[in-house]
C-alpha positions in Angstrom: -22.6 15.8 -11.3 -24.1 12.4 -12.2 -25.3 9.6 -10.3 -25.9 6.4 -12.0 -27.6 3.1 -10.4 -26.8 -0.1 -12.3 -27.9 -3.9 -12.0 -24.4 -5.6 -11.8 -25.9 -9.0 -12.2 -27.6 -8.6 -15.8 -25.1 -5.2 -16.4 -28.0 -2.9 -17.1 -27.8 0.5 -16.3 -31.7 1.1 -13.9 -31.4 5.1 -14.1 -29.0 8.1 -14.3 -29.8 11.2 -11.7 -28.9 15.0 -11.5 -28.9 14.0 -7.5 -28.1 12.1 -4.6 -31.4 12.2 -3.3 -32.9 11.3 -6.5 -30.4 8.5 -6.5 -30.9 6.9 -3.4 -35.0 7.3 -3.4 -34.1 5.4 -7.0 -32.2 2.5 -4.9 -35.0 2.0 -2.6 -37.9 2.4 -4.9 -35.7 -0.6 -7.2 -35.5 -2.5 -3.8 -38.9 -2.3 -2.5 -39.8 -3.8 -5.7 -37.0 -6.1 -6.1 -35.6 -6.7 -3.2 -33.6 -9.9 -4.8 -31.3 -6.9 -6.6 -29.9 -5.9 -3.9 -26.3 -7.9 -3.4 -26.1 -6.7 -7.6 -26.3 -2.9 -6.9 -24.1 -0.5 -7.7 -24.3 3.3 -7.1 -21.5 5.5 -8.7 -21.3 9.9 -8.9 -18.8 10.8 -11.3 -17.8 14.9 -11.9 -18.0 17.3 -14.9 -14.5 15.9 -15.5 -15.7 12.1 -15.3 -14.0 11.5 -12.2 -15.3 9.2 -9.9 -15.9 11.1 -6.3 -18.7 7.9 -5.1 -19.0 4.2 -4.9 -21.8 1.9 -3.0 -22.6 -1.0 -3.7 -25.1 -4.1 -2.6 -26.0 -4.0 1.8 -24.1 -1.2 1.8 -25.6 1.0 -0.4 -29.6 0.0 0.8 -27.9 0.7 4.4 -26.7 4.5 3.4 -30.0 5.3 1.5 -32.2 3.9 4.4 -31.7 6.5 6.8 -31.7 9.5 4.7 -35.0 9.0 2.4 -37.0 6.2 4.1 
């Protein structure tokens, strides 16, 4: 599974990750450095066939990442 973190405000991919843990750690790192990006962040995951299996955005994404990896 591949996890991708996006800044949709600027339409930039901020990273691609092999695990949920790595992706959520990146979310926390980015939001600590650039708190104004929170509304524009999108994290999605695709399985091996290219099907989207997870997506979270903005504050909901940050809320998911905090308790697990803060």
